LOFIKOL-695992 format. One record per residue (C-alpha): x, y, z. Coordinates in steps of 0.1 Angstrom, whole numbers, m for minus. Last residue first. Example, Ala and Ser with C-alpha at 12.3 -4.5 7.8 and 13.67 -1.06 7.14 Angstrom:
<atoms>
      c1      c2      c3
     137     m11      71
     123     m45      78
</atoms>
This chain:
<atoms>
      c1      c2      c3
     362    m393    m131
     339    m394    m162
     308    m387    m143
     316    m377    m106
     278    m373    m100
     280    m335     m88
     304    m328    m117
     284    m339    m141
     254    m326    m127
     266    m292    m126
     278    m295    m161
     245    m307    m172
     227    m276    m153
     250    m252    m171
     242    m265    m206
     204    m262    m197
     181    m292    m194
     159    m308    m221
     179    m341    m219
     184    m343    m255
     195    m302    m254
     219    m310    m227
     232    m339    m247
     238    m319    m277
     257    m292    m258
     278    m318    m238
     290    m336    m268
     305    m368    m252
     298    m390    m282
     261    m382    m283
     250    m416    m275
     275    m421    m248
     266    m387    m233
     229    m397    m232
     239    m431    m214
     256    m414    m189
     229    m386    m182
     205    m417    m180
     231    m436    m155
     233    m409    m131
     193    m400    m132
     191    m433    m121
     215    m432     m94
     201    m400     m80
     167    m416     m80
     180    m440     m55
     181    m477     m64
     219    m483     m56
     227    m519     m62
     261    m510     m82
     270    m476     m65
     264    m442     m72
     288    m415     m53
     276    m398     m21
     264    m366      m7
     252    m356     m45
     219    m373     m41
     212    m378      m4
     221    m398      27
     230    m364      46
     196    m368      64
     208    m400      83
     237    m378     100
     211    m359     121
     199    m324     124
     184    m314     154
     149    m298     167
     131    m328     151
     113    m338     120
     144    m329      96
     135    m333      61
     134    m300      47
     164    m289      68
     186    m319      54
     176    m313      18
     185    m276      22
     218    m287      41
     229    m308      13
     221    m281     m12
     243    m257       6
     269    m283       7
     270    m289     m28
     271    m254     m38
     300    m248     m11
     321    m276     m28
     304    m298     m58
     334    m325     m51
     323    m323     m13
     343    m352      m1
     326    m360      29
     340    m368      65
     336    m332      77
     299    m334      71
     298    m367      91
     312    m350     120
     289    m322     118
     261    m346     118
     275    m368     147
     281    m336     168
     241    m328     162
     235    m295     144
     206    m271     159
     176    m265     138
     164    m232     133
     126    m228     138
     107    m229     103
      96    m197      84
     111    m215      54
     134    m184      46
     145    m187      83
     148    m225      80
     169    m219      48
     194    m192      64
     199    m205      99
     206    m241      82
     230    m224      56
     250    m202      81
     251    m234     103
     267    m255      75
     292    m228      63
     306    m226      98
     307    m264     101
     326    m265      70
     350    m237      74
     375    m257      92
     375    m281      63
     389    m255      41
     413    m274      15
     386    m298       8
     361    m271       3
     381    m259     m29
     400    m225     m29
     391    m197     m47
     425    m189     m70
     425    m152     m74
     441    m137    m109
     452    m103    m112
     470     m96    m149
     453    m130    m157
     429    m118    m181
     453     m99    m206
     476    m128    m205
     447    m154    m213
     434    m130    m239
     469    m129    m256
     470    m168    m254
     439    m173    m272
     420    m202    m256
     416    m240    m272
     450    m240    m288
     464    m265    m264
     489    m240    m247
     462    m217    m240
     443    m245    m225
     471    m253    m204
     473    m217    m192
     434    m214    m189
     433    m242    m162
     396    m246    m164
     372    m237    m137
     365    m203    m151
     358    m166    m141
     361    m133    m156
     357    m100    m141
     354     m70    m166
     351     m31    m155
     332     m15    m183
     335      22    m200
     319      16    m231
     328      30    m269
     304      18    m298
     322      15    m329
     304      21    m363
     297      m4    m389
     268     m23    m372
     251     m58    m383
     266     m74    m350
     278     m44    m330
     312     m31    m330
     334     m28    m301
     355      m1    m279
     370      m1    m247
     403      m2    m266
     423     m31    m247
     395     m48    m229
     370     m43    m257
     395     m57    m283
     402     m89    m260
     363     m93    m260
     363     m94    m299
     392    m116    m301
     377    m141    m274
     344    m141    m295
     362    m155    m325
     376    m183    m299
     346    m194    m290
     338    m188    m251
     337    m219    m227
     370    m207    m207
     351    m178    m199
     329    m200    m175
     313    m166    m158
     318    m134    m175
     308    m109    m149
     305     m73    m163
     309     m44    m140
     299      m8    m138
     299      24    m158
     283       7    m188
     267     m27    m177
     239     m24    m200
     263     m13    m230
     287     m43    m223
     253     m67    m219
     241     m59    m255
     218     m31    m264
     191     m42    m293
     181     m27    m323
     148     m38    m336
     132     m65    m358
     165     m92    m352
     146    m121    m364
     166    m131    m395
     200    m117    m388
     214     m80    m388
     180     m65    m398
     176     m45    m366
     212     m38    m352
     227     m60    m328
     241     m62    m290
     277     m66    m281
     273     m91    m251
     238    m109    m257
     244    m108    m299
     278    m126    m295
     264    m151    m271
     236    m159    m297
     261    m162    m324
     284    m186    m301
     258    m210    m286
     247    m199    m247
     250    m216    m214
     286    m217    m216
     294    m182    m214
     274    m176    m180
     263    m141    m179
     264    m115    m152
     256     m78    m152
     265     m56    m119
     251     m22    m127
     264      13    m113
     264      26     m76
     290       1     m68
     315      14     m93
     339      28     m66
     345      m8     m58
     331     m25     m27
     297     m35     m47
     319     m48     m75
     343     m70     m56
     315     m84     m35
     298     m94     m68
     327    m111     m83
     336    m129     m49
     300    m142     m49
     302    m153     m86
     331    m176     m79
     316    m192     m50
     337    m224     m48
     308    m245     m66
     328    m255     m98
     365    m254     m91
     387    m224     m88
     398    m197    m110
     385    m157    m106
     402    m136    m132
     401     m99    m124
     404     m69    m147
     418     m38    m130
     396      m8    m121
     410      m3     m85
     393      m6     m50
     384     m40     m57
     418     m54     m64
     429     m50     m26
     396     m65     m13
     398     m94     m37
     436    m100     m27
     423    m103      12
     395    m124       4
     416    m147     m14
     440    m147      16
     411    m151      40
     399    m183      21
     434    m202      24
     439    m190      59
     408    m206      70
     384    m183      85
     352    m190      64
     317    m173      55
     319    m142      31
     295    m116      48
     326     m93      55
     335     m95      17
     302     m77      12
     277     m88     m13
     246     m93       8
     248     m57      24
     258     m41      m5
     227     m58     m23
     204     m55       2
     209     m17       4
     208     m16     m33
     174     m40     m37
     159     m12      m8
     168      19     m26
     154       5     m57
     122      m6     m42
     119      29     m28
     125      44     m63
      98      20     m76
      75      31     m49
      81      66     m57
      73      64     m96
      40      43     m88
      30      71     m63
      36     100     m82
      13      82    m110
     m11      77     m85
     m11     113     m72
     m15     125    m104
     m45     102    m114
     m60     116     m82
     m55     153     m84
     m58     158    m122
     m98     161    m116
     m96     191     m89
     m73     209    m114
     m89     243    m113
    m100     239     m79
     m66     242     m65
     m40     248     m89
     m12     224     m96
      24     220     m94
      41     187    m103
      66     159     m94
      85     186     m72
     125     183     m72
     135     221     m62
     137     229     m97
     100     217    m104
      89     240     m75
     111     268     m91
      94     267    m124
      58     266    m108
      64     296     m84
      74     316    m113
      45     306    m136
      20     315    m110
      m9     296     m91
     m26     314     m63
     m48     286     m48
     m20     261     m45
     m13     224     m43
      21     210     m47
      28     175     m53
      62     157     m39
      74     126     m46
      96     104     m22
     129      87     m30
     152     117     m19
     139     115      18
     154     144      41
     168     161      10
     138     157     m12
     115     169      18
     137     200      24
     139     211     m13
      98     205     m13
      95     228      15
     111     258      m4
      81     256     m28
      58     248       1
      66     280      21
      67     279      57
      51     285      92
      14     287      86
      17     272      50
      11     284      15
      22     261     m10
       0     234       2
      16     197       1
       6     164     m13
      37     143      m2
      40     108     m19
      60      77      m8
      57      88      25
      83      77      50
      60      78      82
      85      86     109
     109     111      90
      77     126      71
      60     131     103
      86     155     115
      89     173      83
      49     176      83
      47     191     117
      73     218     108
      55     226      75
      22     227      93
     m14     212      91
      m1     174      92
     m22     144      77
     m11     109      71
     m28      84      48
     m24      49      38
     m35      50       1
     m62      29     m16
     m82      49     m35
    m107      54      m9
     m80      65      12
     m73      94     m12
    m107     107     m13
    m110     106      26
     m80     125      33
     m82     149       5
    m116     157      22
    m101     159      57
     m72     182      44
     m99     205      25
    m120     209      54
     m90     217      78
     m71     241      56
     m38     240      71
     m28     213      44
       2     187      46
     m11     154      32
      13     126      36
       5      95      14
      16      57      21
      14      35      m9
       0       0       0
</atoms>
């Protein structure tokens, strides 16, 4: 429900406006003075302020600036019985949404307030999301105190303050996107977009169009101009996950952007200039890929100026109980259930497991355990789940059947994962995750 504050010294008009706007679904607060309005503003945080221009203790045109300074996301609509162009111009300059005359514009008030509320609610939502994003993606919120993890965090903190390109390496599930987000939100670019794309999820042509955009008519189905992610991320950060899967021709185009800040859209002849920081991530050994001719060596050298390796969970076992407790609390809170305790036997079992899927696999296992738990404590039997152990002969679990089916499809496609993902009806990224989770090919 949108919140509305009416500041008007005429009692009858204030009450009438209040009744009208309550019927329109607004939560309404009222004040008769500028001072009272500012005090209520800080407590009530209205989406819209509907204020008279001439108040007993203030001037509404000047009040607009005070309101916008105290609560920038709110929109202000001024009402006046003595409208003039000079006041209207100054009110808009001070940040008013609109300036209307009492009596003459009565039919405009309700639709105008609705428009102002729509804009303000969006602005409040953006503020909320930015606050959540900054909090969620802080380095301080990365769970773990092992030396290997803290060393990676310290390196990331240092590079965050710069505009340097960063290469995050490590096994699947080690938290590369979490690090990329923390680097962005603790950088000078934090107020600009963070845009992420998984390079393994799209084919070569589609990935090129997504990254660089295209002109209308560039190919069949391109009915209008499209901005690419480099433009969408302008001023901010573009996170290229699974960069090792990128086509060699696209790698050349990416290298040009990194070195010159320019690229040419699909179907375009002119260059587009952008200011974007690139953070790339991979679970492949790009040095070996480069030597084998599967990854451009010049791009590898450009990306690896500042490389950070994220340690697998097996190299930071002391962090497993901390992560498990964090996930249990997070998952139970989301499900609106009491947070379960972790029994000693449960923690001991966690410490004995391989966690080939790393932090992602641990989180999935904790989610299943919390869902299945019937008591106030998590016990080891709750970890007997898909992904927690390798399939063995005689294993009749659903996970074993899924693993066997994936193996059969991969054999049918001769190991072609793109074709296998299409036949299975799942995304390529999902297929890679399941291959890692089930240890297929190892």
